[in-house]
DRENPA-3360 file (N, C-alpha, C; in nm, 2 decimals, always signed):
BEGIN
1 = XXXXXXXX = -0.43/+10.10/+5.02/-0.33/+10.22/+5.01/-0.40/+10.36/+5.05 ~ -0.39/+10.41/+5.10/-0.46/+10.58/+5.10/-0.40/+10.66/+4.97 ~ -0.44/+10.76/+5.00/-0.40/+10.87/+4.86/-0.28/+10.92/+4.90 ~ -0.26/+10.97/+5.01/-0.13/+11.01/+5.03/-0.03/+10.94/+5.03 ~ -0.01/+10.78/+5.07/+0.08/+10.69/+5.04/+0.14/+10.69/+4.89 ~ -0.01/+10.68/+4.80/-0.03/+10.67/+4.67/+0.07/+10.76/+4.61 ~ +0.01/+10.87/+4.64/+0.07/+11.00/+4.56/+0.25/+11.00/+4.59 ~ +0.27/+10.99/+4.70/+0.42/+10.97/+4.77/+0.50/+10.86/+4.68;
9 = XXXXXXXX = +0.40/+10.77/+4.62/+0.47/+10.65/+4.57/+0.48/+10.67/+4.44 ~ +0.39/+10.76/+4.38/+0.42/+10.82/+4.25/+0.51/+10.93/+4.21 ~ +0.54/+11.00/+4.33/+0.61/+11.11/+4.32/+0.79/+11.05/+4.33 ~ +0.79/+10.94/+4.39/+0.91/+10.90/+4.41/+0.94/+10.82/+4.30 ~ +0.86/+10.75/+4.21/+0.86/+10.68/+4.07/+0.91/+10.81/+3.97 ~ +0.84/+10.92/+3.98/+0.89/+11.03/+3.86/+1.02/+11.07/+3.91 ~ +1.04/+11.10/+4.06/+1.21/+11.15/+4.05/+1.30/+11.04/+3.99 ~ +1.25/+10.91/+4.04/+1.35/+10.79/+4.00/+1.39/+10.77/+3.83;
17 = XXXXXXXX = +1.23/+10.83/+3.78/+1.25/+10.79/+3.61/+1.32/+10.91/+3.56 ~ +1.30/+11.04/+3.66/+1.41/+11.14/+3.60/+1.55/+11.10/+3.62 ~ +1.60/+11.09/+3.72/+1.73/+11.05/+3.77/+1.79/+10.97/+3.67 ~ +1.73/+10.86/+3.66/+1.81/+10.73/+3.57/+1.75/+10.77/+3.45 ~ +1.69/+10.88/+3.40/+1.65/+10.86/+3.20/+1.55/+10.75/+3.17 ~ +1.48/+10.70/+3.26/+1.39/+10.62/+3.23/+1.26/+10.66/+3.20 ~ +1.21/+10.72/+3.09/+1.08/+10.81/+3.08/+0.98/+10.72/+3.11 ~ +0.96/+10.62/+3.11/+0.84/+10.53/+3.11/+0.78/+10.50/+3.25;
25 = XXXXXXXX = +0.92/+10.50/+3.36/+0.91/+10.52/+3.51/+0.83/+10.64/+3.54 ~ +0.91/+10.77/+3.48/+0.89/+10.91/+3.50/+0.70/+10.92/+3.48 ~ +0.67/+10.87/+3.36/+0.54/+10.84/+3.31/+0.46/+10.79/+3.43 ~ +0.50/+10.69/+3.48/+0.41/+10.61/+3.55/+0.39/+10.67/+3.67 ~ +0.50/+10.72/+3.72/+0.47/+10.82/+3.85/+0.38/+10.93/+3.83 ~ +0.41/+11.01/+3.73/+0.29/+11.09/+3.71/+0.17/+11.06/+3.69 ~ +0.14/+10.94/+3.64/+0.00/+10.88/+3.60/-0.03/+10.85/+3.78 ~ +0.04/+10.77/+3.84/-0.02/+10.71/+3.97/-0.06/+10.85/+4.11;
33 = XXXXXXXX = +0.05/+10.95/+4.05/+0.00/+11.08/+4.12/-0.16/+11.13/+4.07 ~ -0.16/+11.12/+3.96/-0.30/+11.19/+3.91/-0.42/+11.08/+3.95 ~ -0.41/+10.95/+3.93/-0.47/+10.85/+3.99/-0.51/+10.89/+4.13 ~ -0.43/+10.90/+4.21/-0.42/+10.95/+4.38/-0.52/+11.07/+4.39 ~ -0.47/+11.15/+4.32/-0.56/+11.30/+4.33/-0.71/+11.29/+4.28 ~ -0.74/+11.20/+4.15/-0.84/+11.15/+4.14/-0.93/+11.08/+4.21 ~ -0.90/+11.00/+4.32/-0.95/+10.89/+4.41/-0.99/+11.01/+4.51 ~ -0.89/+11.08/+4.58/-0.91/+11.19/+4.68/-1.01/+11.25/+4.65;
41 = XXXXXXXX = -1.03/+11.32/+4.52/-1.15/+11.41/+4.50/-1.29/+11.34/+4.49 ~ -1.28/+11.22/+4.43/-1.41/+11.15/+4.45/-1.44/+11.10/+4.57 ~ -1.37/+11.09/+4.67/-1.39/+11.06/+4.82/-1.45/+11.16/+4.86 ~ -1.39/+11.28/+4.84/-1.47/+11.39/+4.92/-1.58/+11.44/+4.85 ~ -1.62/+11.42/+4.75/-1.73/+11.45/+4.65/-1.84/+11.36/+4.74 ~ -1.81/+11.19/+4.75/-1.89/+11.12/+4.81/-1.91/+11.15/+4.93 ~ -1.82/+11.18/+5.02/-1.83/+11.23/+5.15/-1.91/+11.38/+5.18 ~ -1.92/+11.44/+5.09/-1.99/+11.57/+5.07/-2.13/+11.53/+5.00;
49 = XXXXXXXX = -2.15/+11.45/+4.96/-2.31/+11.41/+4.92/-2.38/+11.31/+5.03 ~ -2.28/+11.26/+5.11/-2.36/+11.16/+5.22/-2.38/+11.27/+5.30 ~ -2.30/+11.38/+5.34/-2.33/+11.49/+5.43/-2.48/+11.59/+5.40 ~ -2.49/+11.61/+5.26/-2.62/+11.64/+5.26/-2.72/+11.57/+5.27 ~ -2.71/+11.43/+5.21/-2.83/+11.33/+5.20/-2.85/+11.34/+5.39 ~ -2.78/+11.34/+5.45/-2.77/+11.31/+5.59/-2.85/+11.43/+5.67 ~ -2.82/+11.55/+5.60/-2.88/+11.70/+5.62/-3.02/+11.67/+5.60 ~ -3.04/+11.65/+5.49/-3.22/+11.60/+5.45/-3.29/+11.54/+5.49;
57 = XXXXX = -3.20/+11.44/+5.51/-3.30/+11.31/+5.62/-3.32/+11.40/+5.77 ~ -3.25/+11.47/+5.82/-3.25/+11.51/+5.95/-3.36/+11.63/+5.96 ~ -3.34/+11.70/+5.82/-3.48/+11.81/+5.80/-3.60/+11.73/+5.83 ~ -3.61/+11.63/+5.76/-3.74/+11.58/+5.75/-3.82/+11.53/+5.88 ~ -3.71/+11.47/+5.94/-3.75/+11.42/+6.09/-3.84/+11.55/+6.18;
% end
């Protein structure tokens, strides 16, 4: 599942928890959103590192 979908799923859980007064569901929603944000950040960092690595390889050639 992509991070956008995970974040949306978390947001839906959070809203549903708020509406129903279910604090655990609300907290799960916030947690899901944070995990999606962290996963997105880590993927971005990995892609940037790969780009740097590739440019360094290219410079050596």
